[in-house]
KEMIBA-616231 format. One record per atom (N, C-alpha, C, O): z, y, x; residue in one letter. Coordinates in pm, whole numbers, plus 32768, in hexadecimal, padded with zeros to 4 digits. Atoms other than C-alpha are relative to their C-alpha. Last residue first. Example, Ala and Ser with C-alpha at 12.3 -4.5 7.8 and 13.67 -1.06 7.14 Angstrom:
REM KEMIBA-616231
7FFA7F897FAES/82CA7F968557S/8049806D7FB3S/805A80DC7FE6S/80007F898059A/830C7E3E84CEA/80008078805AA/8042807680C2A/
//
This chain:
REM KEMIBA-616231
801780707FAFX/EFCC0EDCA363X/7F7C7FF87FE3X/7F377F9F8016X/80678062805DX/F01A1035A2C5X/7FD77F768092X/7FD07F83810DX/8042803A7F8CX/F15E10F4A33DX/7FBB7F977FB2X/7FEC7F4B7F5FX/7FEB802F8047X/F1EE124EA259X/7F7D7F768074X/7F197F9C80B0X/8098807A7FADX/F29F12FFA2D9X/7FE17FCC7FB6X/80277FC07F52X/7FE580CA8019X/F3381432A250X/7F907FCE803CX/7F1F7FEF8061X/804880667FD8X/F35915DFA269X/80157F5F7FFEX/80887F347FFAX/7FAD80437F7FX/F4231701A1DAX/7F897F71801BX/7F457F527FB9X/7FF27F997F93X/F3E81762A066X/804F7FA7807FX/80AF7F598080X/80477F488003X/F39016DC9F37X/800C801F8096X/7FA1803E80CBX/7FD77F99806BX/F49F15B99EF7X/7FB9809A7FF4X/7FDD81047FC0X/80908008801FX/F452147C9FB2X/800F807F7FAAX/7FF580607F36X/80357F9E7F92X/F5A01468A040X/7F75800D7FC0X/7F387FDB801FX/7FD47F787FEBX/F5FB13AD9EDAX/7FC28081807CX/7F8B80EA805BX/7F827FFC7FE0X/F523127F9EF3X/804C80807FF7X/800880D9802AX/7FEA7F977FA7X/F44512709DE3X/805F802C8046X/80B8806D8010X/7F8E7F917FEEX/F482114B9D32X/7FDC803D8049X/7FDD7FFF80B4X/7F8A80027FC7X/F32910569D4AX/805A808D7FC0X/802180EA7F86X/7F877FEA8057X/F2120FEE9C52X/80827FEC80B6X/80A17F8980F9X/7F82804F8026X/F0F80FDB9D67X/806B80397F9BX/808880AF7FABX/7F867FB98049X/EFB010909D74X/80677FA78005X/80367F3C7FE1X/7F8780888001X/EE8A103A9E75X/806180A27FC9X/806A81197FE4X/7F8C8010800BX/ED3A11339E01X/808F7F827FFDX/80A67F347FA1X/7FC48093802AX/EC06112F9EA0X/808D801E8006X/80CE8039806BX/7F6680007FB8X/EB2112839EAFX/80457F597FE2X/800D7F0A7F97X/7FFA7FFF7F63X/E9C112B59E73X/80807FDF8029X/80917FDB80A2X/801C7F877FABX/EA2013399D05X/7FF87FF4808EX/8037804380D4X/804A7FBA8040X/EAC811FD9CA7X/7FE880AC8042X/803080F0808CX/807B7FCF7FA6X/EB04109D9D42X/7FEC80A97F96X/7FAF80937F2DX/807C7FC68060X/EC4D10019CB3X/7F9B802980A6X/7FA68019811FX/80777FD37FD7X/ED6E0F1C9D39X/7FA9803A7FD2X/7F837FF57F73X/80687F9B805CX/EEAB0F179CABX/7FBE80218078X/7FE7806680D5X/801E7F558023X/EF770E899DB1X/7FD07FDE7FAFX/7FC87F647FA4X/7FCD7FDA8021X/F0220D0B9E2AX/7FE580677F9AX/802C80687F36X/802D80648053X/EF550C7C9F15X/80457FEF7F5CX/80327F8C7F15X/807280188048X/EF610DEC9F98X/7FDC7FA07FBEX/7F847FB57F6AX/806180357FC7X/F0CC0DAEA002X/7F8280337FBBX/7F97803E7F42X/80677FF6805FX/F1BA0EC69FE6X/7F857F70804DX/7F577F6980BFX/807880037FC8X/F2DD0EADA0F4X/7F8C7FAA7F6EX/7F8E7F377F41X/801F808E7FC5X/F4250F1DA073X/7F898021801DX/7F5E8095801AX/8023806B8056X/F470109AA045X/7FE27F79805DX/7FDA7F7080D8X/7F718009804EX/F55311A1A116X/7FCD7F987F90X/80227F737F3FX/7FBA800F7FDDX/F3EA1214A1C2X/806B7FD27FA1X/804A7FF27F2FX/7FD47F6D801DX/F2CD11B2A10AX/80A480008045X/80EB7F9E8031X/7F6D7FFE7FF2X/F2661031A186X/802980A78015X/803580D88086X/7FEC7F777FD7X/F1060FE5A158X/807E7FF07FC7X/80A07FAB7F67X/7F807F858055X/F0540EB2A172X/8005804C8020X/7FBE807A807AX/7F76805F805BX/EF430DACA1C9X/8046803D7FAFX/804580337F34X/7F68800D7FC0X/EE190EA5A1EDX/803C7F967FDAX/80227F5F7F6FX/80297F5D7F7EX/EC9A0E7BA189X/806180248031X/803E804980A2X/7FC780277F5AX/ED0B0D51A0DDX/7FCD804F805FX/7FC2804380D9X/7F99803B8020X/ECD70DDE9F63X/80547FD4808FX/80CA7FE980A9X/7FED806F8006X/EB590E2E9FE8X/80D180107FCAX/80F980758004X/7FC6804A7F64X/EB040FAEA044X/80327F637F73X/803F7F797EFAX/7FB280968044X/EA31108C9F66X/80557F748074X/80307F3E80DDX/805A80878004X/E9FD11C6A006X/80547F957FB6X/80CB7F837F9CX/80958007801DX/EB2D12CEA05DX/7FB77F5D8016X/7FDB7EFA8057X/802D7FDB7F87X/EC921259A05FX/7F8280077FD8X/7F537FB87F85X/80897FF68029X/EDAF127F9F5BX/7F8280128071X/7F87807A80B4X/808E7FF17F2AX/EEE611CA9FE2X/7F7880367F92X/7F477FE97F3FX/809B80037FEAX/EFE611E89E84X/7FD18000807DX/8009803F80D7X/803E7FE57F90X/F14B11BB9E21X/7F717FE97FF4X/7F3C7F9E7FA2X/8047801D7F9FX/F1AF11C29CCCX/7FB280288062X/7F58807B8056X/802B80097F9BX/F2E9121F9C12X/7F837FB88035X/7FA87F43803FX/7FC280637F79X/F32811CD9AC0X/7FC88042804EX/7F64807B8021X/7F607FD77FA6X/F35C124C994CX/7FEC7FE08073X/80517FA08091X/7FEB808E7FA3X/F1E911F698E0X/806980318064X/805E805280DAX/8044805E8023X/F17F133A9807X/801F7F798014X/80047F2D7FB7X/7F917FEF809EX/F285141A9890X/7FB27F5C7FE1X/7FDB7EED8002X/802B80078076X/F1A213C799E1X/8058800E7F7AX/80737F9C7F53X/7F90807B8054X/F20D13A39B45X/7FC1806E7F81X/7F9D80E37F93X/80367FB58058X/F15313CC9CB8X/80527FB97F39X/80777F497F16X/7FD080528069X/F1CD134D9DF3X/7FCE80567F97X/7FB480CA7FB8X/7FA7800A8066X/F0D513939EE2X/801F7FBD7FE9X/7FFA7F497FFEX/7F92804C7FE9X/EFFE1360A02CX/804380477FB7X/806080B07FF1X/7F4F7FF48056X/EEB113F89FF8X/802D7F707FDDX/7FFB7F097FB1X/80177F83807DX/ED4D143CA05BX/805680137FB2X/805F805D7F50X/7F61800B8083X/ED6D136DA181X/7FF080667FD5X/7FDD80CF8013X/7FD27F62803DX/EBEF1393A22EX/807D7FC37F9AX/80727F847F30X/80297FD18063X/EB5C124CA2DAX/806680647FB6X/80D780347FBCX/802F7FBD7FDBX/EB8A11D3A443X/7F9980247F8BX/7F1E80257F96X/806A80557FDBX/EC5C10BFA40DX/7F758036800AX/7F167FE7800DX/7FED809B7FF4X/ED43119FA35CX/7F887FB88022X/7F287FBE7FD6X/8036807E8021X/ED091318A38FX/803E7F57801FX/80757F2D8084X/805C7FE08050X/ED91146EA3A1X/7FC17F687FC3X/7FAF7F527F4BX/80A37FF07FDDX/EEBA1418A49BX/7FB780067F90X/7FF97FCE7F38X/803280007F7BX/EFA114DDA41FX/80057F51802CX/80687F0F800DX/7FD6806F7F87X/EFC01542A2DCX/7FD37FD9805BX/7F597FE98064X/805F7FF27F9EX/EFC71693A20BX/802C7F58800BX/808D7F247FD5X/7FB0800D7F6FX/F0561746A0DCX/7FAE7FB1805CX/7F367FCB8050X/7F817FEA7FD2X/EF85177F9FC8X/803D7FAF803DX/802B7F368029X/7FAD805D7FB6X/EE2E17A99F5CX/8093802E8034X/80B780A2804BX/802B7FDE7F8AX/ED9018419E2CX/804A7FAE805FX/808A7F4F8031X/80A27FD47FB6X/ED0717EC9CE8X/801F802B8091X/7FBF804980D8X/7FD47FD97F4FX/EE4217079C4DX/7F5C804F802CX/7EF080148020X/7FC37FCA801DX/EE1817089A9DX/802D803580CAX/8067809880F7X/80677F988006X/ECFD166F9A9FX/801F80568039X/7FD7809E807FX/7FE77FDE808AX/ED9215129AFEX/7FAF80A7800AX/7F6180C78065X/7F9A7F8F7FB2X/ED0F14309BA6X/7FF5803B7FA5X/7FB3802B7F3EX/804C7F918010X/ECA912BA9B48X/8050806F8020X/80C680638043X/80D080197F9CX/ECFF116F9B7BX/7FBA80837FC6X/7F4F80837F8AX/8001801C7F92X/EE9711C19B40X/7F657F918051X/7F467F4C80B1X/804D80A67FF1X/EE8D118399C8X/800C7FE28087X/80177F6A80A3X/8002805C8029X/EFC6126799B1X/7FC07F867FDBX/7FED7F1C7FADX/7F7E80807FDBX/F00D12E29AEFX/80217FA77F91X/806F7F497F98X/7FC07FF0805BX/EEBF13C99B03X/80587F307FABX/803B7EBE7F83X/8039806C805AX/EE58138C9C53X/805C80297F77X/80D480417F84X/7F798030801BX/EE6914DC9D37X/7FE27F937F7AX/7F927FB27F22X/7FA680857FB4X/ED4014EB9E08X/80657FDE7FC3X/809D7F797FEEX/7FDB8052804FX/ECBE15F99D74X/80317F797FE8X/80547F317F8BX/80447FAA806AX/ECF716FE9E9BX/802C7FB87F73X/809C7FC77F42X/807A7FA47FCCX/ED7F15FA9FA1X/7FAA80187F7BX/7F6B7FC57F3AX/806A803E8087X/EECA155B9F1DX/7F9480B6805BX/7FA4812B807EX/80927F997FAEX/F0071584A049X/7F837FB97F90X/7F7D7F407F78X/802E80517F32X/F15715179FC9X/7F9980888037X/7F9981008052X/7FB77F937F92X/F21E15939E84X/7FBB7F8B803CX/7FCF7F128036X/802180757FA5X/F13A15559CFCX/8058803A80A1X/806180B480B1X/7FE27FA07F9AX/F1C515BE9BB6X/7FCC7FA680A5X/7FDB7F3080C4X/7FF6807C7FA2X/F16B156C9A60X/802580488071X/803280C2806EX/800280C7802CX/F1C115DB9918X/7FB97FB6804CX/7F8D7F47802DX/7F8580808029X/F21A1708992BX/80437F9D7FF3X/80AE7F667FDAX/7FA98010809EX/F0FE17DE990BX/80607F9F7FDFX/806D7F597F7BX/80727FC68062X/F0A417879A7AX/80227FDD7F5EX/80477F767F26X/802380168092X/F1A417759B7AX/7FA880337FA0X/7F9680AC7F8DX/80417FAF80B2X/F16117879CC7X/80217FCC7FAAX/80057F557FA4X/7FD180308042X/F24B17209E54X/7F9D804E7F58X/7FB980C07F34X/80327FC9806FX/F1AE172E9F88X/80497FBB7F95X/80677F447F9CX/7FE6801E809EX/F2481646A09AX/7FB180B77FD7X/7F9E81148026X/7F967F667FFCX/F1B5168AA23FX/7FE6800F7F3DX/7F8180377F03X/80307FBF80B0X/F16514EDA22EX/804180998000X/80BB80AA7FF7X/7FB57FA28034X/F1781447A380X/7FFA80797FAEX/7FCE80E67FD2X/80457F458000X/F0AA131BA39FX/807380747FE4X/80BF80597F87X/7F827FD48035X/F11911D9A463X/7FB180C67FCBX/7F83812C7FFFX/800B7F867FEAX/EFEE10E8A4D4X/8068808D7F8DX/8055809A7F14X/7F777F9D804DX/EFFB0FB5A501X/7FF680768011X/7FE280A08083X/80327F8F808EX/EE970F50A578X/809F80307FB9X/80AC808C7F67X/8010803B8099X/EF020ED6A6EEX/7FEB80947F7FX/7FF3810F7F7BX/80447FD48087X/EEFC0F02A853X/802C7FA57F78X/80507F327F62X/7F7F7FA98067X/F04E0E9DA927X/7F8980557FA2X/7FB180A97F51X/7F53802E7F9BX/EF720E18AA67X/8010806F7F80X/7FE180E07F7AX/801E80328082X/EDC10E74AA03X/80AB7FDE7FE6X/80A97FCF7F6CX/7FD27F598030X/ED710EF7AB4CX/806A7FEB7F32X/808B803B7EDAX/7F7C7FA17FF3X/EDB40DB4ABC8X/7FF680687FA0X/804980847F4AX/7FB68092805BX/EC750CF5AAE0X/80B18085801DX/80F280CB7FCFX/7FED80727FBCX/EB940E18ABDEX/808F7FAD7F8CX/80F67FF07F94X/7F7E800C8035X/EAB20F2EAB83X/80337F64801FX/7FE77F068039X/7FD2809D7FE5X/E9CF1006AC4DX/80887FD07FABX/80F080107F9FX/7FCA80257F68X/E947114BABABX/80477F588016X/805C7F007FC2X/8098801D7FBAX/E9A611CDAA63X/801E7FA98070X/80877F758097X/804C7FE28079X/EAF01210A98AX/7F5F7FEB8047X/7F027FF87FF8X/80597F917FDBX/EBA91157AA63X/7FC17FED7F9AX/7FAC7F8D7F50X/8074804D803AX/ECF6105AA9CEX/7F9F80A6806FX/7FDB810580A2X/801B80697F7BX/EE3610C4AA8FX/7F5A7FF07FEDX/7F0E7FF2804EX/80367F937FA2X/EE691215A95BX/7FCF7F81809FX/7F8C7FB880F7X/805C801C7FC2X/EE7510F8A86DX/7FBC80348069X/7F518012809BX/7FF4807A7FC7X/EFC91120A805X/7F8E7FBE803BX/7FA17F57807CX/7FCE7FE87F7FX/EF74128AA7E1X/80297F538043X/80227F3380B9X/7F557FAB7FF3X/EE7E1269A6F7X/80387FD2806BX/80057F8880BFX/7FEC7FC47FB6X/ECF01245A6EFX/8097803A800BX/80B880AF801EX/7FF77F7E8010X/ECB41111A636X/805980998050X/80D3808D8062X/7F4D7FB27FA3X/EC3E1015A6C4X/801480887FDBX/7FDC80ED8006X/7FB4808C800AX/EB310F47A5D3X/805C8023806EX/80A97FCD8099X/80048023809CX/E9E0104DA569X/80947F968004X/80A07F507F9FX/80618048803EX/EA48112EA6CEX/7FE57FA67F48X/80207FD77EE8X/80697F98803BX/EB43121EA70FX/7F717FA67FB4X/7F337FBF7F4DX/7F747F65805DX/EBE31140A810X/7FA980497FC3X/7F4080687FFCX/7FB87F447FC3X/EAB6107FA886X/803D7FF97FBDX/80297FC87F4EX/7F827FE07FFAX/EA9E0EDCA818X/804980A48063X/80AC80BE80A7X/7FC8800380A8X/E94D0E84A7A2X/809980207FEAX/80D380247F7EX/80257FB07FF5X/E9010E86A96AX/7FD480637F3BX/7F9980CD7F24X/7F8C7F817FF2X/E9ED0D93A96CX/7FCB80A27FF5X/801581047FEFX/802C7FC27F72X/E8D00CBDA8E4X/808A80578028X/80C380967FCFX/7FA57FAB7FE4X/E9070BBBA7A0X/7FF17FFE8088X/7FE67F9C80D2X/7FBF80267FACX/E7E80AFEA707X/802F8050806EX/7FDD807D80BFX/801880A27F7AX/E8550AF7A631X/7F8280347FD1X/7F5080557F66X/806F80498051X/E8BE0C9AA573X/7FD17F658086X/7FD47F6B8101X/8085800C7FAAX/EA2A0CDFA5ABX/7F637FC97FC6X/7F507F7E7F67X/808B801B800CX/EB780CD4A56CX/7F5E8008800EX/7F367FE6807DX/805F7F8A8020X/EC840DAFA5DCX/7FAA7FEF7FB1X/7F76804B7F73X/7FA87F78804BX/EDC70CD2A618X/7FC8805B7FC1X/800580A47F73X/7FD48015802CX/ED0A0B65A60DX/806080867FB8X/808D80997F47X/802F8044808DX/EBD10BD8A686X/808C7FDA7FABX/80767FFF7F38X/80537F43802CX/EC8E0C9EA7C7X/7FE17FD47F7DX/80317FFB7F28X/7F7F7FD38049X/ED6A0B32A7E5X/7FC880757FDAX/7FF680A47F72X/7FC280418085X/EBF80A74A7D3X/80A580697FFEX/80C880887F8CX/803A7FC9807FX/EBB80B24A8E7X/7FFA7FED7F6DX/7FEF803C7F0FX/8050805F8013X/ECF80AAFA9BBX/7F4580807FC0X/7F4180FB7FBAX/80467FAD804EX/EDED0B8BAA6AX/7F7D7F707FE9X/7F567F1D803BX/809B80038014X/EED60ABEAB6DX/7FE080417F6EX/803B80427F1BX/806180538003X/F0010B6EABD0X/7F777FD07FD1X/7F17801E7FCCX/800980227F9EX/F0A90C94AB79X/7FCD7F647FFAX/7FBD7F2E7F8CX/7FC17F857F99X/F0F70D6DAA49X/7FCE7FE280A0X/7FBB804080EDX/7F7D800F7FA7X/F06A0C69A95EX/800180668077X/7F9D807E80BAX/8027801F7F8EX/EF560D31A850X/80797FCF8049X/80DD80148034X/805F7FF87F81X/F0020D61A735X/7FE47FA68042X/800A7F31803BX/7FD0803F7F7DX/F09D0D1CA5C2X/7FA9805A8085X/7F5680B18069X/
//
């Protein structure tokens, strides 16, 4: 959801969209701060200085990532398609730890953060030990399962965090869904992932 494009905006609308810490004050909602991401749909929200409720018309925490894809197959048993940062490709067999086979950053994503947290992976992973694809979102640090609500990879349905496997490993948080990989995710070109 987003804030209305015209009409009345209340501080409660900001709390509902962005969260926050009570007692609520407009100065906790600067763009690029703890609650409002510095993304295109929030450009009307100031980074600092004077801030008004009307600055939030159309603003929201719906973020669409552009993923420049990479593809890597390791030892014929696991492949990853999308973006991953260094060793942040998850072992697709148990989905709760990182594979030691993937050691370099591949692909890219824009923007680079989600609600102020570095996005370390947006990709599909497959292993012959568990012959299924999993879509995975990797975030820096320890995050709750409800840190975001859903992810929608291009060509796939919406994946709810309430239905994901969720784990913490090596100072990162892993969100993983059993998900057939859409044909468009082939390791070349760009794809989108929308996160709410």
